[in-house]
C-alpha positions in Angstrom: 16.3 16.0 93.8 18.1 17.9 96.4 21.7 17.5 97.6 23.5 18.8 100.6 26.9 20.3 99.7 29.4 20.7 102.5 32.1 23.4 102.8 35.2 22.5 104.8 38.9 22.9 104.5 40.8 20.5 102.4 42.8 19.0 105.3 39.6 18.3 107.2 38.0 16.7 104.1 41.0 14.4 103.9 40.8 13.6 107.7 37.1 12.8 107.2 37.8 10.5 104.3 40.6 8.7 106.1 38.6 8.3 109.2 35.7 6.8 107.3 38.1 4.4 105.5 39.7 3.4 108.8 36.3 2.9 110.5 37.0 5.7 113.0 34.1 7.8 111.8 30.6 6.9 110.5 28.9 9.8 108.5 25.5 10.8 109.7 22.6 10.4 107.3 22.1 14.2 107.1 25.7 15.0 106.3 26.6 16.4 102.9 27.4 13.9 100.1 29.5 16.4 98.1 32.3 18.5 99.6 34.0 21.6 98.5 36.7 23.7 100.1 35.0 27.1 99.5 31.8 28.8 98.4 33.9 30.1 95.5 34.6 26.6 94.3 30.9 25.7 94.5 29.9 28.8 92.6 32.2 27.9 89.7 30.4 24.7 89.1 26.9 25.7 90.2 26.7 29.0 88.4 23.2 30.1 87.3 23.7 28.7 83.8 24.6 25.3 85.0 21.7 25.1 87.5 19.4 26.1 84.7 21.0 23.4 82.5 20.5 20.7 85.2 16.8 21.7 85.7 16.3 21.7 81.9 17.8 18.2 81.7 15.5 17.1 84.5 12.3 18.5 83.0 12.9 17.8 79.3 14.8 14.5 79.6 16.8 14.8 76.4 17.7 11.5 74.7 21.0 12.8 73.4 23.6 15.6 73.5 22.3 16.7 70.1 18.8 17.0 71.4 20.1 19.0 74.4 22.0 21.4 72.1 18.7 22.0 70.3 16.9 22.7 73.6 19.6 25.1 74.9 20.9 26.7 71.7 24.4 26.2 73.1 27.3 24.9 70.9 27.8 21.1 71.2 31.4 21.4 72.1 30.7 23.9 74.9 27.8 21.8 76.2 29.9 18.6 76.1 32.6 20.2 78.2 30.1 21.5 80.7 28.4 18.1 81.0 31.8 16.4 81.4 32.6 18.7 84.4 29.1 18.3 85.9 29.6 14.5 85.6 33.0 14.6 87.2 31.6 16.6 90.1 28.6 14.2 90.6 25.8 16.4 89.4 25.0 14.6 86.1 25.2 11.1 85.0 26.1 10.4 81.3 24.4 7.3 80.1 24.8 5.3 76.9 21.8 6.1 74.8 20.7 4.6 71.5 23.6 3.7 69.3 26.6 6.0 70.1 24.5 8.7 71.7 25.1 9.9 75.2 22.1 10.7 77.3 22.5 13.2 80.2 20.6 12.6 83.4 20.5 15.3 86.1 21.1 13.8 89.5 20.3 17.0 91.4 18.3 20.2 90.7 18.2 21.8 94.1 21.1 22.5 96.4 21.7 23.2 100.1 25.1 24.4 101.1 26.1 23.8 104.7 29.0 24.4 107.0 29.1 22.4 110.2 31.4 23.6 113.0 30.4 20.6 115.2 31.6 18.2 112.5 34.7 20.3 111.9 35.5 20.2 115.6 35.0 16.4 115.7 37.3 15.9 112.7 39.9 18.2 114.1 40.0 16.1 117.3 40.3 13.0 115.1 43.2 14.6 113.2 45.0 15.3 116.5 44.6 11.7 117.5 46.0 10.5 114.2 49.0 12.8 114.3 49.8 11.5 117.8 49.6 7.9 116.7 
């Protein structure tokens, strides 16, 4: 389960989203699905501990947060906060388990980080066209 992560400036990310919404731009199949403004921002969420956690979730398939705390040895509150962040960023899905339990599901375990000057140039031209309109 590999995901392409794009690095691009925030203004160009906004231009891209608006252009898609307005039908002016159709993303290519090979374009990143997740976008960040810097490598630094990506490294905060995809630190080695979180990548290890995602891979553990994928291989062990814990049925609950409690089971995951047993597998990791991490405090439940710490793990819960990490999972919430990974969920918000699109790397984990938190499903309703049995009863009131929450079951984490890793959506991605491998990552490709890309920058694309051709795409940035295209979006820059779109932004110039929008500002002139």
